[in-house]
DOSEZA-862463 format. One record per residue (C-alpha): residue number from 1; z negated, x, y; residue in one letter. Coordinates in nm, 3 decimals. Example, Ala and Ser with C-alpha at 12.3 -4.5 7.8 and 13.67 -1.06 7.14 Angstrom:
1, -0.780, 1.230, -0.450, A
2, -0.714, 1.367, -0.106, S
***
This chain:
1, 14.318, 1.243, -9.819, M
2, 14.046, 1.485, -9.713, R
3, 13.694, 1.339, -9.733, K
4, 13.503, 1.337, -9.412, Q
5, 13.174, 1.527, -9.427, K
6, 12.866, 1.327, -9.339, K
7, 12.713, 1.448, -9.019, R
8, 12.333, 1.511, -9.019, G
9, 12.086, 1.500, -8.733, F
10, 12.081, 1.789, -8.498, T
11, 11.751, 1.955, -8.408, L
12, 11.759, 1.803, -8.061, I
13, 11.810, 1.453, -8.203, E
14, 11.516, 1.499, -8.441, L
15, 11.295, 1.614, -8.155, I
16, 11.395, 1.307, -7.951, V
17, 11.319, 1.071, -8.244, V
18, 10.980, 1.234, -8.304, V
19, 10.899, 1.213, -7.933, A
20, 10.981, 0.840, -7.931, I
21, 10.763, 0.778, -8.237, L
22, 10.473, 0.967, -8.081, V
23, 10.508, 0.766, -7.760, A
24, 10.503, 0.440, -7.957, L
25, 10.193, 0.549, -8.146, L
26, 10.017, 0.639, -7.823, L
27, 10.086, 0.287, -7.699, I
28, 10.011, 0.094, -8.019, L
29, 9.707, 0.274, -8.162, V
30, 9.470, 0.194, -7.870, P
31, 9.583, -0.166, -7.876, R
32, 9.531, -0.194, -8.252, L
33, 9.191, -0.033, -8.212, T
34, 9.108, -0.281, -7.939, G
35, 9.216, -0.572, -8.160, F
36, 8.994, -0.441, -8.441, T
37, 8.698, -0.404, -8.206, S
38, 8.750, -0.755, -8.065, T
39, 8.779, -0.902, -8.414, A
40, 8.452, -0.735, -8.517, A
41, 8.279, -0.869, -8.206, E
42, 8.407, -1.221, -8.275, V
43, 8.290, -1.196, -8.637, Q
44, 7.945, -1.084, -8.522, C
45, 7.929, -1.369, -8.271, Q
46, 8.023, -1.622, -8.541, Q
47, 7.767, -1.479, -8.783, T
48, 7.485, -1.504, -8.530, R
49, 7.601, -1.851, -8.430, Q
50, 7.584, -1.971, -8.791, K
51, 7.229, -1.840, -8.825, V
52, 7.131, -2.013, -8.499, M
53, 7.292, -2.340, -8.612, E
54, 7.096, -2.322, -8.937, M
55, 6.777, -2.255, -8.740, Y
56, 6.838, -2.555, -8.511, N
57, 6.922, -2.777, -8.810, A
58, 6.585, -2.702, -8.971, Y
59, 6.411, -2.776, -8.640, Q
60, 6.582, -3.114, -8.616, I
61, 6.490, -3.198, -8.977, K
62, 6.127, -3.130, -8.897, G
63, 6.117, -2.841, -9.142, E
64, 6.075, -2.538, -8.913, P
65, 6.183, -2.208, -9.063, V
66, 6.127, -1.858, -8.931, S
67, 6.432, -1.713, -8.756, I
68, 6.338, -1.377, -8.914, E
69, 6.355, -1.532, -9.263, D
70, 6.698, -1.675, -9.188, L
71, 6.828, -1.346, -9.056, L
72, 6.696, -1.158, -9.359, K
73, 6.816, -1.439, -9.590, N
74, 6.474, -1.437, -9.755, K
75, 6.494, -1.488, -10.134, D
76, 6.871, -1.547, -10.092, D
77, 6.779, -1.905, -10.003, E
78, 6.989, -1.970, -9.693, Y
79, 7.323, -1.787, -9.718, F
80, 7.549, -1.645, -9.988, I
81, 7.492, -1.299, -9.840, S
82, 7.262, -1.153, -9.575, T
83, 7.409, -1.192, -9.221, P
84, 7.545, -0.863, -9.087, K
85, 7.744, -0.728, -8.793, C
86, 8.089, -0.602, -8.895, A
87, 8.051, -0.311, -8.652, S
88, 7.721, -0.199, -8.803, G
89, 7.509, -0.331, -8.517, G
90, 7.143, -0.406, -8.586, K
91, 7.059, -0.778, -8.577, L
92, 6.714, -0.864, -8.442, T
93, 6.545, -1.204, -8.422, A
94, 6.340, -1.267, -8.108, I
95, 6.134, -1.585, -8.107, E
96, 5.955, -1.627, -7.774, I
97, 5.738, -1.929, -7.844, K
98, 5.792, -2.223, -7.616, G
99, 6.068, -2.045, -7.426, V
100, 6.372, -1.936, -7.624, V
101, 6.490, -1.802, -7.958, T
102, 6.740, -1.514, -7.954, L
103, 6.947, -1.332, -8.212, I
104, 7.036, -0.993, -8.070, R
105, 7.295, -0.745, -8.190, C
106, 7.242, -0.386, -8.076, S
107, 7.618, -0.362, -8.008, K
108, 7.719, -0.712, -7.898, H
109, 7.427, -0.859, -7.703, G
110, 7.235, -1.182, -7.764, S
111, 7.289, -1.549, -7.826, I
112, 7.014, -1.801, -7.757, S
113, 6.904, -2.139, -7.888, S
114, 7.017, -2.278, -7.554, G
115, 6.691, -2.457, -7.463, N
116, 6.611, -2.258, -7.151, L
117, 6.413, -2.380, -6.854, D
118, 6.589, -2.257, -6.536, Y
119, 6.322, -2.375, -6.294, T
120, 6.111, -2.115, -6.110, P
121, 5.808, -2.186, -6.330, K
122, 6.033, -2.179, -6.638, G
123, 6.158, -1.831, -6.546, I
124, 5.801, -1.717, -6.487, Q
125, 5.697, -1.852, -6.826, S
126, 5.991, -1.672, -6.990, A
127, 5.881, -1.336, -6.848, M
128, 5.515, -1.376, -6.942, L
129, 5.591, -1.497, -7.294, E
130, 5.843, -1.216, -7.347, F
131, 5.581, -0.961, -7.247, M
132, 5.328, -1.120, -7.484, K
133, 5.592, -1.113, -7.760, F
134, 5.649, -0.740, -7.708, L
135, 5.274, -0.669, -7.707, T
136, 5.228, -0.860, -8.033, E
137, 5.532, -0.705, -8.203, Q
138, 5.423, -0.358, -8.101, K
139, 5.130, -0.387, -8.344, K
140, 5.370, -0.366, -8.639, T
141, 5.675, -0.204, -8.477, N
142, 5.594, 0.080, -8.237, R
143, 5.961, 0.109, -8.133, D
144, 6.016, -0.259, -8.045, I
145, 5.996, -0.200, -7.668, I
146, 6.253, 0.080, -7.679, R
147, 6.479, -0.118, -7.915, E
148, 6.491, -0.419, -7.684, L
149, 6.460, -0.274, -7.334, T
150, 6.572, 0.089, -7.370, G
151, 6.234, 0.210, -7.239, N
152, 5.944, 0.352, -7.437, S
153, 5.693, 0.163, -7.221, V
154, 5.700, -0.165, -7.030, L
155, 5.806, -0.162, -6.668, N
156, 5.938, -0.416, -6.422, N
157, 6.301, -0.297, -6.428, D
158, 6.323, -0.291, -6.808, A
159, 6.179, -0.642, -6.841, I
160, 6.402, -0.780, -6.566, R
161, 6.716, -0.623, -6.713, N
162, 6.644, -0.769, -7.057, F
163, 6.581, -1.114, -6.912, M
164, 6.891, -1.109, -6.693, K
165, 7.128, -0.973, -6.957, N
166, 6.991, -1.104, -7.286, E
167, 6.812, -1.428, -7.201, I
168, 7.020, -1.551, -6.905, Y
169, 7.358, -1.412, -7.014, G
170, 7.413, -1.144, -6.749, G
171, 7.303, -1.324, -6.433, S
172, 6.983, -1.479, -6.304, W
173, 6.983, -1.862, -6.258, P
174, 7.145, -1.983, -5.937, T
175, 6.936, -2.139, -5.660, L
176, 7.044, -2.474, -5.518, D
177, 7.254, -2.409, -5.205, N
178, 7.074, -2.697, -5.036, G
179, 6.755, -2.492, -5.030, I
180, 6.937, -2.195, -4.876, V
181, 7.090, -2.415, -4.608, N
182, 6.757, -2.586, -4.533, A
183, 6.597, -2.243, -4.491, A
184, 6.868, -2.144, -4.239, N
185, 6.952, -1.831, -4.438, L
186, 7.294, -1.660, -4.448, P
187, 7.525, -1.820, -4.703, K
188, 7.557, -1.648, -5.038, G
189, 7.499, -1.674, -5.411, D
190, 7.120, -1.671, -5.423, Y
191, 6.961, -1.610, -5.764, K
192, 6.614, -1.715, -5.875, I
193, 6.439, -1.398, -5.991, Q
194, 6.098, -1.267, -6.075, I
195, 5.923, -0.939, -6.000, C
196, 5.628, -0.815, -6.204, Y
197, 5.360, -0.608, -6.037, R
198, 5.409, -0.239, -6.117, H
199, 5.142, 0.015, -6.024, V
200, 5.127, 0.391, -6.078, T
201, 4.766, 0.448, -5.971, D
202, 4.576, 0.563, -6.284, P
203, 4.256, 0.415, -6.138, N
204, 4.406, 0.064, -6.138, V
205, 4.415, -0.136, -6.461, E
206, 4.767, -0.150, -6.606, N
207, 4.890, -0.504, -6.526, P
208, 5.128, -0.496, -6.826, Y
209, 4.829, -0.507, -7.059, N
210, 4.742, -0.856, -6.940, N
211, 5.051, -1.063, -6.847, P
212, 4.935, -1.331, -6.603, V
213, 5.103, -1.539, -6.326, P
214, 4.895, -1.356, -6.060, E
215, 5.106, -1.045, -6.124, N
216, 5.440, -1.223, -6.080, T
217, 5.637, -1.300, -5.765, I
218, 5.910, -1.563, -5.791, I
219, 6.177, -1.516, -5.525, Y
220, 6.546, -1.566, -5.449, A
221, 6.801, -1.310, -5.335, S
222, 7.176, -1.244, -5.340, T
223, 7.099, -0.898, -5.483, I
224, 7.007, -0.897, -5.852, Q
225, 6.831, -0.564, -5.873, G
226, 6.692, -0.267, -5.682, G
227, 6.606, -0.456, -5.362, N
228, 6.254, -0.594, -5.321, W
229, 6.298, -0.737, -4.970, N
230, 6.326, -1.114, -4.960, T
231, 6.309, -1.402, -4.715, S
232, 6.268, -1.672, -4.979, L
233, 5.963, -1.695, -5.207, I
234, 5.844, -1.968, -5.443, Y
235, 5.483, -2.072, -5.387, N
236, 5.318, -2.090, -5.730, Q
237, 5.032, -2.302, -5.596, D
238, 5.215, -2.595, -5.439, D
239, 5.550, -2.549, -5.619, N
240, 5.756, -2.522, -5.301, K
241, 6.002, -2.266, -5.164, W
242, 5.892, -2.085, -4.847, Y
243, 6.102, -1.882, -4.603, S
244, 6.024, -1.642, -4.323, G
245, 6.059, -1.285, -4.200, K
246, 6.161, -1.049, -4.482, S
247, 5.881, -0.918, -4.704, L
248, 5.862, -0.630, -4.955, V
249, 5.719, -0.779, -5.275, I
250, 5.712, -0.504, -5.539, N
251, 5.376, -0.363, -5.647, G
252, 5.184, -0.663, -5.511, K
253, 4.990, -0.950, -5.661, T
254, 5.072, -1.311, -5.579, W
255, 4.752, -1.335, -5.371, T
256, 4.856, -1.033, -5.165, E
257, 5.206, -1.170, -5.106, V
258, 5.074, -1.515, -5.018, K
259, 4.840, -1.358, -4.760, T
260, 5.133, -1.171, -4.602, L
261, 5.334, -1.494, -4.592, M
262, 5.052, -1.666, -4.405, E
263, 5.010, -1.376, -4.161, E
264, 5.384, -1.374, -4.084, K
265, 5.402, -1.749, -4.040, G
266, 5.617, -1.838, -4.336, W
267, 5.698, -2.209, -4.362, K
268, 5.783, -2.438, -4.655, P
269, 6.150, -2.524, -4.691, V
270, 6.195, -2.895, -4.621, E
271, 6.453, -3.001, -4.878, Y
272, 6.502, -3.294, -5.113, S
273, 6.791, -3.349, -5.354, E
***
């Protein structure tokens, strides 16, 4: 009996097989890369969370420890190895006294100690203390402002963006809908925000050099950036919300805004929980 010769692949068949393999790679490689990136982000999140848990544990024990020492694993005292981001992101400890403690990764954002005050005065305090923190840190780290805000110098937008994204997790705190309804304003998701006085006149003292409540305006709006018109402002003197005809608040002191509110007949919002 004559043996049958084994038939090999034709050129066309090889081309088809190669084309199929290439197509599969094009589909799988991005997904695998995405899985790797997600895994690294999760690992970074867990690392920062462990450091924060250790920090909180020492606070509860009444043995406060510096968050910077924990992050650097000073004298190899706290962890087997120094905490690091798997993606190579830079981890930075930010301890804003009396407000919040953050551990920030340059690639994956921040996690906080979770003890935030979401009241209007709490948000104001967070901004002022953050500005003081930057001013103090700048004495030993000239690049701290750029590292945290992306700007070489302080300005209202840079501070607001850091607060919204890093301290409050991507969105300003939400205002009670009851206040919006009592003010007879259009329905919407109003956010409690803060605007810091920004001036460009070289003859006027730079307000960023002396962070004080007088240079802050606490207000609420459905727009979280780029719009300084508002019909809802928090009165820092009597701790009440006021509403009235829309005002432009940027570049003004609290005294100037309060005067405009009085001139335009703004009224306190009558609301109780």
